[in-house]
C-alpha positions in Angstrom: -2.2 19.9 17.9 0.1 17.4 19.6 -2.9 15.3 20.8 -4.2 15.0 17.3 -0.8 14.0 16.0 -0.4 11.3 18.6 -4.0 10.0 18.0 -3.2 9.7 14.2 0.0 7.8 14.8 -1.8 5.5 17.2 -4.6 4.8 14.7 -2.1 4.0 11.9 -0.3 1.6 14.2 -3.6 -0.1 15.1 -4.5 -0.3 11.5 -1.2 -1.9 10.6 -1.7 -4.5 13.4 1.0 -3.1 15.7 -1.4 -2.8 18.7 -4.5 -4.5 19.8 -7.5 -2.1 20.1 -9.1 -2.5 23.5 -7.5 -5.6 24.9 -4.6 -7.9 24.4 -5.8 -11.4 23.3 -3.7 -14.4 24.0 -1.7 -15.6 20.9 -3.2 -19.1 21.3 -6.8 -18.0 21.1 -7.3 -18.5 17.4 -10.1 -18.9 14.8 -10.6 -22.5 13.9 -13.1 -24.4 11.7 -15.2 -24.8 14.8 -15.0 -21.2 15.9 -12.5 -19.2 18.0 -10.9 -21.1 20.9 -7.7 -21.9 22.7 -5.7 -24.2 20.5 -4.5 -26.2 23.6 -8.1 -27.2 24.5 -10.1 -29.6 22.4 -13.4 -28.5 20.8 -15.7 -30.5 23.2 -13.8 -29.2 26.2 -13.9 -25.7 25.0 -17.7 -25.8 24.5 -18.0 -27.0 28.1 -15.4 -24.7 29.7 -15.2 -21.6 27.5 -16.7 -19.3 30.1 -14.0 -20.3 32.5 -11.1 -19.8 30.2 -12.3 -17.0 27.9 -11.4 -14.4 30.6 -7.7 -15.6 30.4 -7.7 -15.5 26.6 -9.0 -11.9 26.7 -6.4 -10.9 29.2 -3.5 -11.9 26.9 -3.1 -15.3 28.6 -2.3 -13.7 31.9 -3.0 -16.1 34.8 -4.1 -18.9 32.5 -3.7 -22.3 34.1 -3.6 -24.0 30.7 -0.8 -21.8 29.4 1.1 -22.1 32.7 1.0 -25.9 32.4 2.1 -25.9 28.8 5.0 -23.5 29.6 6.1 -25.6 32.5 6.0 -28.8 30.4 8.1 -27.1 27.6 10.7 -25.9 30.1 10.9 -29.3 31.7 11.3 -31.0 28.3 14.1 -28.6 27.3 15.9 -29.2 30.6 15.7 -33.0 30.2 16.7 -32.9 26.5 19.4 -30.4 26.9 17.5 -27.7 25.1 16.1 -30.0 22.4 13.4 -29.0 19.9 10.8 -31.4 21.2 7.7 -29.5 22.3 6.0 -32.1 24.5 7.3 -35.4 25.8 5.0 -38.2 26.5 5.1 -39.9 29.9 
């Protein structure tokens, strides 16, 4: 009986969007007008490299070199600006 109750609670949570079903997808892997892709990679680059990066997207962004680069740039910008709200700084 307990197993059935836990299973029902889990299914309701999945239905409400609280959990991903089988795998955790990176928050930056999004549907776009040109299909689902990483929002940090351009359309033409994604078409050429999607097999390389899709594994990271499907793993919730874990180990992704693109996400690591963006995160590093964001932390560097915040340190330079004193915690400012600029996402990326040119140069």
